[in-house]
C-alpha positions as CSV (number, residue, x, y, z in Angstrom):
1,X,0.0,0.0,0.0
2,X,1.3,3.4,-0.9
3,X,1.5,5.9,2.0
4,X,0.8,9.6,1.5
5,X,2.0,10.8,4.9
6,X,4.9,9.9,7.0
7,X,4.8,6.9,9.3
8,X,5.9,8.9,12.3
9,X,3.0,10.3,14.3
10,X,4.6,13.8,14.8
11,X,5.8,14.2,11.2
12,X,2.4,12.9,9.9
13,X,0.5,15.5,11.8
14,X,2.7,18.3,10.4
15,X,2.1,17.0,6.9
16,X,-1.6,16.7,7.3
17,X,-1.7,20.3,8.8
18,X,0.3,21.6,5.8
19,X,-2.1,19.8,3.4
20,X,-5.0,21.4,5.2
21,X,-3.4,24.8,5.0
22,X,-2.7,24.4,1.3
23,X,-6.4,23.4,0.7
24,X,-7.5,26.5,2.6
25,X,-5.1,28.7,0.7
26,X,-6.4,27.3,-2.6
27,X,-10.0,27.8,-1.6
28,X,-9.3,31.4,-0.6
29,X,-7.6,32.4,-3.8
30,X,-10.2,30.4,-5.9
31,X,-13.1,32.3,-4.3
32,X,-11.3,35.6,-4.7
33,X,-10.8,34.8,-8.4
34,X,-14.5,33.7,-8.8
35,X,-15.6,37.1,-7.2
36,X,-13.4,39.0,-9.6
37,X,-14.8,37.1,-12.6
38,X,-18.3,37.8,-11.4
39,X,-17.6,41.5,-11.0
40,X,-16.1,41.7,-14.6
41,X,-19.0,39.7,-16.0
42,X,-21.4,42.2,-14.5
43,X,-19.5,45.1,-16.3
44,X,-19.7,43.1,-19.5
45,X,-23.5,42.8,-19.2
46,X,-23.8,46.5,-18.6
47,X,-21.7,47.1,-21.7
48,X,-24.0,44.9,-23.7
49,X,-27.0,46.8,-22.4
50,X,-25.5,50.2,-23.4
51,X,-24.6,48.8,-26.8
52,X,-28.1,47.4,-27.3
53,X,-29.5,50.8,-26.4
54,X,-27.3,52.6,-28.8
55,X,-28.3,50.2,-31.6
56,X,-31.9,50.8,-30.7
57,X,-31.4,54.6,-31.0
58,X,-29.6,54.1,-34.4
59,X,-32.5,52.0,-35.7
60,X,-35.1,54.6,-34.4
61,X,-33.2,57.4,-36.2
62,X,-33.2,55.4,-39.4
63,X,-36.9,54.7,-39.1
64,X,-37.6,58.4,-38.5
65,X,-35.5,59.4,-41.4
66,X,-37.3,57.0,-43.7
67,X,-40.6,58.3,-42.5
68,X,-39.7,61.9,-43.0
69,X,-38.2,61.4,-46.5
70,X,-41.6,61.6,-48.2
71,X,-42.6,64.6,-46.2
72,X,-39.5,66.6,-47.2
73,X,-40.2,65.9,-50.8
74,X,-43.7,67.3,-50.3
75,X,-42.4,70.4,-48.5
76,X,-40.1,71.0,-51.5
77,X,-43.1,71.0,-53.9
78,X,-45.3,73.2,-51.6
79,X,-44.4,76.6,-53.2
80,X,-45.4,75.3,-56.6
81,X,-48.7,73.9,-55.3
82,X,-49.5,77.1,-53.5
83,X,-48.7,79.5,-56.4
84,X,-51.6,81.9,-56.7
85,X,-52.5,84.3,-59.5
86,X,-51.8,87.9,-59.0
87,X,-49.2,87.6,-56.2
88,X,-46.7,90.3,-56.3
89,X,-43.7,91.3,-54.2
90,X,-44.2,94.1,-51.7
91,X,-41.3,96.5,-51.1
92,X,-41.3,99.6,-48.9
93,X,-38.9,102.5,-48.5
94,X,-37.2,103.4,-45.2
95,X,-39.2,105.3,-42.6
96,X,-38.9,109.1,-42.9
97,X,-36.5,109.5,-39.9
98,X,-34.0,106.9,-41.2
99,X,-31.4,108.2,-43.6
100,X,-28.0,106.8,-44.5
101,X,-26.3,104.2,-42.2
102,X,-23.3,105.0,-40.2
103,X,-20.9,103.8,-42.9
104,X,-20.6,107.3,-44.4
105,X,-19.0,108.4,-41.1
106,X,-16.1,106.0,-41.5
107,X,-13.2,106.8,-43.9
108,X,-11.2,103.8,-44.9
109,X,-7.5,103.9,-45.9
110,X,-5.3,101.0,-46.7
111,X,-4.6,99.9,-43.2
112,X,-6.6,102.3,-40.9
113,X,-10.1,103.4,-40.4
114,X,-10.8,106.9,-39.1
115,X,-14.1,108.1,-37.7
116,X,-15.5,111.3,-38.9
117,X,-18.2,112.9,-36.8
118,X,-20.2,115.8,-38.1
119,X,-20.1,118.9,-35.9
């Protein structure tokens, strides 16, 4: 029969205690690795949800664009459909108190501008 531990009782106890400590050490690090994996898997699921939401928004934008395409064509044709006979452009002169703009007060030279104020 093959013996795993020593035949001496004192040495056998030390070997069994070392084996138990090794088992506990492996369980500790194994559980720590599992917790880290679970944490990272949670982040991956959140990333998938964000990506899915973005894809949904892209699809909704495409659907909206497809739906509006026909309306934009209709709006482009609207002035032609609304053309009425006898429509003329209305223009008015400036009000009586308004004369020239302030540009006549500024004299431009090649690299300077001087302001002339009437006195």
